[in-house]
C-alpha positions in Angstrom: -105.4 71.5 12.2 -105.8 70.2 8.7 -105.7 72.7 5.6 -109.2 74.2 5.3 -112.2 72.5 3.2 -112.1 75.3 0.8 -108.5 74.3 -0.2 -107.9 70.7 -0.4 -105.5 69.1 -2.4 -107.2 67.5 -5.8 -106.1 64.2 -4.5 -108.2 64.8 -1.6 -111.4 65.3 -3.4 -110.5 62.5 -5.9 -110.3 60.2 -3.0 -113.9 61.2 -1.6 -115.2 60.6 -4.8 -113.8 57.6 -4.9 -115.1 55.9 -1.6 -118.4 57.0 -2.6 -118.0 55.5 -6.3 -116.8 52.2 -4.5 -119.1 51.8 -1.9 -121.7 49.7 -3.5 -118.6 47.5 -4.9 -117.4 47.1 -1.7 -120.7 46.0 0.0 -121.0 43.4 -3.3 -117.7 42.1 -2.3 -118.8 41.1 1.0 -116.9 43.7 2.9 -119.9 45.0 5.0 -121.3 41.6 5.5 -118.3 40.1 7.6 -119.0 43.3 10.1 -122.4 41.3 11.1 -120.4 38.7 12.7 -118.4 38.7 15.9 -118.7 39.6 19.6 -119.8 43.2 21.0 -117.0 46.0 21.7 -116.3 47.8 24.6 -119.4 49.5 25.3 -121.3 46.2 25.5 -123.4 46.6 22.7 -123.4 46.7 18.4 -123.2 50.8 18.7 -119.4 51.4 18.0 -118.9 55.7 19.6 -116.4 57.5 17.1 -114.9 61.0 17.6 -112.7 62.9 15.4 -109.7 64.7 16.1 -109.1 67.1 13.5 -112.2 68.0 11.2 -110.5 69.0 7.8 -111.0 66.8 4.8 -108.9 63.7 5.9 -110.3 63.4 9.7 -113.8 63.9 7.8 -113.2 61.3 5.4 -112.0 58.9 7.5 -115.4 59.3 9.6 -117.7 58.5 6.9 -115.4 55.6 5.7 -116.0 54.2 9.0 -119.8 55.1 9.1 -119.3 52.9 5.4 -117.9 50.0 7.0 -120.4 49.2 9.8 -123.6 50.3 10.4 -123.2 50.2 14.1 -120.6 53.2 13.7 -122.0 56.6 15.2 -120.0 59.1 15.5 -120.7 61.3 18.8 -117.9 63.7 19.3 -115.8 65.6 17.1 -112.7 68.3 18.0 -110.1 70.5 16.2 -108.7 73.7 16.9 -110.8 75.9 14.7 -114.7 75.9 15.6 -116.0 76.8 12.0 -114.2 73.8 10.9 -115.9 71.3 13.6 -119.3 72.9 12.7 -118.3 72.4 8.9 -117.3 68.6 9.3 -120.6 67.6 11.6 -122.7 69.5 8.8 -121.2 67.4 5.9 -121.1 63.8 8.0 -125.0 64.7 8.8 -125.9 65.4 5.3 -124.0 62.2 4.2 -125.4 59.7 6.8 -127.4 61.4 9.3 -128.6 58.3 11.0 -125.6 57.4 12.3 -124.2 60.9 12.9 -125.0 62.2 16.8 -122.9 64.4 17.6 -124.5 67.3 20.0 -123.6 70.9 20.7 -121.8 69.6 23.9 -119.2 66.9 22.2 -118.0 69.7 19.6 -114.4 70.4 21.1 -112.2 73.2 20.2 -108.8 73.9 21.4 -105.7 72.2 21.9 -107.3 70.3 24.6 -109.9 68.8 22.6 -108.5 65.9 21.7 -108.3 64.6 25.5 -112.2 65.7 25.4 -112.9 63.1 22.4 -110.8 60.5 23.7 -113.1 60.8 26.7 -116.3 60.3 24.9 -115.4 57.9 22.8 -114.5 53.6 22.3 -112.5 54.7 18.8 -111.2 57.5 17.8 -109.8 58.9 14.5 -106.9 61.0 14.6 -106.1 62.9 11.9 -104.5 66.5 12.5 -101.3 67.8 12.3 -99.2 64.9 11.8 -97.0 66.7 14.7 -99.6 65.7 17.1 -100.2 62.2 16.1 -97.9 60.1 18.0 -98.9 62.3 21.1 -102.4 62.0 20.9 -102.3 58.1 19.5 -100.6 57.4 23.1 -102.8 59.5 24.7 -105.8 57.2 23.2 -104.2 54.0 24.3 -103.4 55.2 27.5 -107.2 55.7 27.7 -107.8 52.0 26.9 -109.5 53.4 23.3 -109.6 51.7 20.0 -106.9 54.5 17.8 -107.1 55.3 13.9 -104.1 57.5 13.2 -103.5 58.7 10.0 -100.2 59.1 8.2 -97.5 59.9 9.0 -97.6 58.5 12.4 -94.7 60.9 13.5 -92.4 63.5 12.0 -89.3 62.7 13.6 -87.1 60.0 15.7 -88.6 61.2 19.0 -91.6 60.9 17.7 -91.8 57.1 16.3 -90.3 56.0 19.8 -93.7 57.4 21.1 -95.7 55.7 18.4 -93.1 52.0 19.3 -94.8 52.7 23.5 -97.9 53.1 22.7 -97.9 50.2 20.2 -96.5 48.1 22.9 -99.1 49.5 25.4 -101.8 48.5 23.3 -100.8 45.2 23.0 -100.9 44.9 26.6 -104.2 46.5 27.0 -106.0 44.7 23.8 -106.7 47.5 22.4 -106.1 48.0 18.6 -104.2 50.6 16.4 -105.0 51.1 12.9 -102.8 52.6 10.6 -103.7 55.4 7.9 -101.4 53.7 5.8 -104.1 52.1 3.7 -101.9 50.1 1.0 -101.8 47.4 3.2 -105.9 46.8 3.1 -105.6 47.6 -0.9 -106.7 44.1 -2.3 -105.2 45.0 -5.7 -101.9 46.1 -4.2 -101.6 43.2 -1.5 -102.2 40.6 -4.4 -99.6 41.9 -6.6 -97.2 42.3 -3.4 -97.8 38.5 -2.4 -97.0 37.5 -5.7 -93.7 39.4 -5.9 -92.9 37.9 -2.4 -93.6 34.4 -3.7 -90.9 35.0 -7.0 -93.1 36.0 -9.9 -90.6 38.7 -10.7 -87.3 37.0 -9.4 -85.4 38.7 -7.2 -86.0 42.2 -6.5 -83.2 44.4 -8.0 -84.7 48.0 -7.8 -87.3 49.6 -6.5 -88.7 53.3 -7.8 -91.4 54.8 -6.2 -92.8 58.5 -7.3 -95.5 60.8 -5.6 -94.5 64.0 -8.0 -98.1 66.4 -8.3 -98.8 69.9 -7.2 -98.9 71.5 -3.7 -100.9 70.7 -0.8 -103.1 73.0 1.0 -103.1 76.9 0.7 -100.5 78.4 -0.7 -101.4 82.3 -0.2 -101.1 83.5 3.6 -104.9 83.7 4.9 -106.3 86.4 5.9 -107.9 87.7 9.5 -105.7 85.3 11.3 -102.5 86.0 13.5 -99.3 84.2 12.5 -99.3 81.3 15.1 -103.4 80.8 13.4 -102.2 80.6 10.1 -99.6 78.2 10.7 -101.9 75.8 13.0 -104.5 76.3 10.2 -102.3 75.2 7.3 -100.0 72.5 8.6 -98.7 70.8 5.1 -96.9 74.1 4.4 -94.6 74.2 7.4 -92.3 72.0 8.0 -92.6 72.1 12.0 -96.1 70.4 11.9 -95.9 68.4 8.9 -92.2 66.9 8.8 -92.2 67.8 5.1 -93.0 65.8 1.8 -91.1 62.7 2.1 -92.7 62.1 5.7 -96.0 63.6 5.0 -96.2 62.1 1.1 -93.9 59.7 0.2 -94.5 57.6 3.4 -97.1 55.7 1.5 -94.8 54.5 -1.2 -92.0 54.1 1.3 -94.4 51.6 3.0 -95.6 49.8 -0.2 -91.6 49.1 -0.7 -90.9 48.0 3.0 -94.1 45.5 2.7 -92.7 44.0 -0.5 -89.2 43.8 1.1 -90.9 41.5 3.9 -90.4 44.6 6.4 -86.8 44.8 6.0 -85.2 48.1 6.7 -82.4 50.4 4.7 -79.3 50.3 6.0 -78.2 53.8 5.1 -79.7 56.7 2.6 -78.9 59.9 0.8 -81.3 62.8 -0.2 -80.9 65.6 -2.4 -83.9 68.5 -1.9 -84.4 71.9 -2.1 -86.9 74.6 -2.9 -87.1 75.9 -6.5 -90.9 77.0 -7.5 -92.2 80.5 -6.0 -90.6 81.7 -3.3 -93.7 83.8 -1.9 -95.8 80.5 -1.5 -97.5 80.3 2.2 -94.7 78.1 4.5 -91.4 77.0 4.7 -91.3 73.3 3.2 -89.1 72.2 0.1 -90.9 71.5 -3.0 -88.9 68.7 -4.3 -87.3 65.7 -3.0 -85.2 62.6 -4.1 -83.7 59.9 -1.9 -81.8 56.7 -2.7 -82.1 53.8 0.0 -79.7 51.1 0.4 -80.3 47.5 1.3 -78.1 44.8 2.6 -79.1 42.6 0.0 -77.3 45.3 -2.7 -81.5 46.4 -3.5 -81.7 50.1 -3.9 -84.7 52.3 -3.7 -85.1 55.6 -5.4 -87.8 57.8 -4.3 -88.9 61.0 -5.4 -91.8 63.5 -4.5 -92.5 67.1 -5.8 -95.1 69.8 -4.9 -94.8 71.8 -8.3 -97.8 73.4 -10.4 -97.4 73.0 -14.3 -94.9 69.5 -14.3 -95.1 66.0 -15.4 -97.4 64.1 -12.9 -96.9 60.5 -11.2 -97.9 58.3 -8.5 -96.4 55.0 -8.8 -94.7 52.0 -7.3 -92.3 49.9 -9.4 -90.7 47.0 -8.4 -88.1 46.0 -10.8 -86.7 42.0 -10.7 -84.5 39.7 -12.8 -87.8 38.3 -14.4 -90.0 41.3 -14.7 -91.8 44.5 -13.1 -94.3 44.9 -10.7 -96.4 48.3 -10.8 -98.3 47.8 -7.2 -100.4 51.0 -8.1 -101.6 49.2 -11.6 -101.8 45.7 -10.4 -99.7 44.8 -13.1 -96.5 42.5 -13.6 -95.0 42.7 -16.8 -91.9 40.2 -18.1 -91.8 36.3 -18.2 -94.5 35.8 -16.0 -97.1 38.4 -17.1 -100.5 38.8 -14.6 -102.8 41.4 -14.5 -105.4 42.4 -11.1 -108.5 41.2 -12.0 -110.3 41.4 -8.6 -113.3 43.5 -7.3 -112.2 47.3 -7.3 -112.9 48.0 -3.7 -111.9 51.3 -1.8 -109.2 50.6 0.9 -110.1 53.3 3.1 -113.2 51.3 3.5 -112.0 48.1 4.1 -109.3 49.1 6.5 -112.4 50.5 9.1 -114.1 47.3 8.1 -111.3 44.9 9.1 -110.4 47.0 12.3 -114.1 47.0 13.4 -114.2 43.2 13.1 -111.2 42.6 15.0 -112.9 44.8 17.5 -116.1 43.0 17.6 -114.2 39.5 17.8 -112.3 40.9 20.9 -109.0 40.9 19.2 -108.1 44.0 17.8 -105.3 44.7 15.0 -102.3 46.1 16.2 -100.6 47.8 13.0 -98.2 49.7 15.3 -95.3 48.0 14.0 -95.0 48.6 10.4 -96.4 52.0 10.9 -93.4 52.8 13.3 -91.0 51.2 10.9 -92.2 52.8 7.6 -92.5 56.1 9.2 -89.1 56.1 10.6 -87.9 55.1 6.7 -89.7 58.1 5.6 -88.0 60.1 8.5 -84.7 59.0 7.5 -85.2 60.1 4.2 -86.2 63.6 5.4 -83.6 64.0 7.3 -80.6 63.5 4.7 -82.7 65.7 2.5 -82.7 68.1 5.0 -78.8 67.7 6.1 -77.5 66.6 3.1 -75.9 63.9 4.8 -75.9 60.1 4.7 -77.9 58.7 7.3 -78.0 55.3 8.5 -80.4 53.2 9.7 -78.8 52.8 13.2 -78.3 56.7 13.5 -82.0 57.4 13.1 -83.2 54.4 15.1 -80.9 56.0 18.4 -81.9 59.3 17.5 -84.0 61.6 19.9 -84.0 64.3 17.5 -87.4 66.3 17.0 -88.6 69.4 15.3 -89.2 72.0 18.4 -91.2 73.0 20.0 -92.2 69.5 21.6 -96.0 68.7 20.6 -96.9 69.2 24.3 -95.2 72.3 24.4 -97.4 74.1 21.8 -99.7 76.9 22.9 -101.6 79.4 20.9 -99.9 82.0 22.8 -96.7 80.9 22.0 -94.3 82.4 19.1 -94.3 80.9 15.8 -91.3 78.7 14.9 -90.5 80.6 11.8 -92.0 84.3 10.3 -92.0 85.7 7.0 -89.6 88.5 6.1 -91.3 92.2 5.2 -92.2 90.9 1.6 -93.9 88.0 3.0 -91.0 85.0 2.1 -90.2 82.4 4.7 -86.8 81.2 5.3 -86.6 77.4 3.9 -86.8 75.3 6.8 -83.4 73.5 6.3 -80.2 74.5 4.4 -78.4 71.0 3.4 -74.6 70.8 4.3 -75.4 73.2 7.2 -78.8 71.4 9.1 -77.7 69.3 11.8 -80.4 66.7 12.6 -79.2 63.6 13.9 
């Protein structure tokens, strides 16, 4: 359900390289060492059986991170809508850590029901498929009593966030864990910078600027040899009904960092501007630029920007402006009256998050990131819905809403009519018309 491996974004390739480069630093920092302590997991041994749902770059990468985090991890089951991705993922993982990959042919699952078969085969499931299915698969994993890593965004619409909250509450009852793909929470550099912001090193927060502007995700030309519904399933980033579009899909990382710095305070309201200004013959119906202004009860404003256009200025930053200075979370730098620069170890948050999660599982007190995962996801959804409708959206509105992008995830099939189709020139209608679209 992820975009094909031969068309991954540059960011994903960079991420995998970063993980490899920092694996040694992670071990040196003692992250791997803490994993040897604690009790055993639910299977009654030091081995933790891991499965993957979604065998694109992110799912395969997350499995590699889990193996790097703990030598007791064994990848034993994988599933995807497409067989070639299952085989490619297994081959890649085996080439990296052959002793930790124990996926036989009987545990390579293909199809829309593959997620259930993976869940039934493992202790710990990694969910990194089309975001439309994240909340449903998360809940299925928790209902089965399994620990779950769920990639961002955890839902793409308000109804999906309700499912995430249900799964979070159930996980607490069952004492099973939820790990969020919002990995900034496990990044030592960002964590230390946020702590200093919350301690007042830049004074009172006045405003926040969040930027994630870069080129497009995934394949942008229509793939050959696939039915239309298959082409859309195979390229989730290009279709709003599968990915939720870019505020939810990508800017959610930035919005999570801002929400963390604001001590989990949600915005009161927001308004957004968005559209599609680039080539109209690209695969898909998503917008290519978004701007959202969030208003908070204490007067703080958060200005959030994302764009997916080639040949333009790019920036990935989280900048918190205070009365006494400015904090750059992605750089670990504070300027102003009390300047500071992070000087700790350069370690991979993608590995640390799995290391800390597995440590908590072994100790019998599994982490549950569901509350902040749901909150930050809903902040992103709030902004996306405002961009689509052109209307101001309040936190109360979106919290009460049961709006969803049709069809519901449980109603999706291989044979259903695609929710959108291209015209004779191969151009898809844009996913929304601000001023006309209604979604709350």
